[in-house]
C-alpha positions in Angstrom: 78.6 112.0 98.7 78.1 112.5 95.1 79.6 112.1 91.6 80.5 114.5 88.9 82.2 114.6 85.8 85.4 116.5 85.2 87.2 117.5 82.0 84.3 119.4 80.7 81.4 117.9 78.6 80.2 114.5 78.2 83.3 112.7 77.7 84.9 113.5 81.0 85.9 111.2 83.8 83.5 110.4 86.6 84.7 111.6 90.0 83.0 109.4 92.9 83.3 111.2 96.2 82.9 108.7 99.0 80.7 109.7 101.9 82.3 110.7 105.4 80.4 107.5 107.0 81.3 105.0 104.2 79.8 101.9 106.2 77.0 99.3 105.3 74.3 102.0 105.4 75.7 103.8 102.4 77.1 101.0 100.4 74.0 100.6 98.2 74.2 104.4 97.3 77.9 104.3 96.4 77.6 100.9 94.6 74.9 102.7 92.2 77.4 105.5 91.5 80.2 102.9 90.8 78.0 101.0 88.5 77.2 104.3 86.7 81.0 105.0 86.4 81.5 102.2 84.3 79.7 104.1 81.3 82.4 106.9 81.7 85.4 106.9 79.9 87.2 107.1 83.2 86.7 107.4 86.9 88.1 108.8 89.9 87.8 107.9 93.5 87.9 110.5 96.2 88.1 109.1 99.7 89.9 111.9 101.3 86.7 113.0 103.2 86.0 109.2 104.6 86.0 109.3 108.6 84.4 106.0 109.4 84.7 102.8 107.0 83.8 99.2 107.4 84.8 95.8 105.8 81.6 95.9 103.5 82.6 99.5 102.1 86.1 98.3 101.2 85.0 95.0 99.8 82.8 97.1 97.4 85.6 99.0 96.4 87.8 95.8 95.8 85.0 94.5 93.7 84.4 97.7 91.6 88.4 97.9 90.9 88.3 94.2 89.8 85.3 94.8 87.4 86.9 98.0 86.2 90.2 96.2 85.3 88.3 93.6 83.6 86.9 96.3 81.4 90.2 97.8 80.8 89.8 100.6 83.1 92.0 101.9 85.9 90.1 104.1 88.2 92.6 106.8 89.9 92.4 107.8 93.5 92.1 111.5 94.1 92.7 111.1 97.7 92.5 108.6 100.6 91.8 109.4 104.2 94.1 108.0 107.1 91.0 106.2 108.3 90.7 104.6 105.0 94.4 103.8 104.5 94.4 102.4 108.1 91.4 100.1 107.6 92.5 98.7 104.3 96.0 97.9 105.8 94.4 96.0 108.9 92.3 93.9 106.4 94.9 93.5 103.9 93.4 95.2 101.2 95.5 98.2 100.4 97.1 96.4 97.5 94.0 95.4 96.1 92.6 98.8 96.1 95.8 100.2 94.8 95.9 103.0 97.2 98.5 105.6 96.4 101.5 106.1 98.6 100.9 108.2 101.6 102.1 111.9 101.7 104.5 112.6 104.2 103.3 115.1 106.9 
């Protein structure tokens, strides 16, 4: 897990790499990163490495996306693991999370 800026310099988008074990125990750390991302001109979520995810983690992302939208921001997805995509689908959150279309195998 970790965030970094891309695009060079202070004005680049913030990249938030979601942890492999993205469950309740890691929600507080990710929440802090997401809050910091509101100060960046843009943000990107990288969920490609997520191997375990729970409802609390997905709810955090839904809340983040709603707040970002209220601030006129539109966080982009860099990647979404199959585990995340499946969990979001089961919980009916795929649309709220605005997950990108799955790439064909």
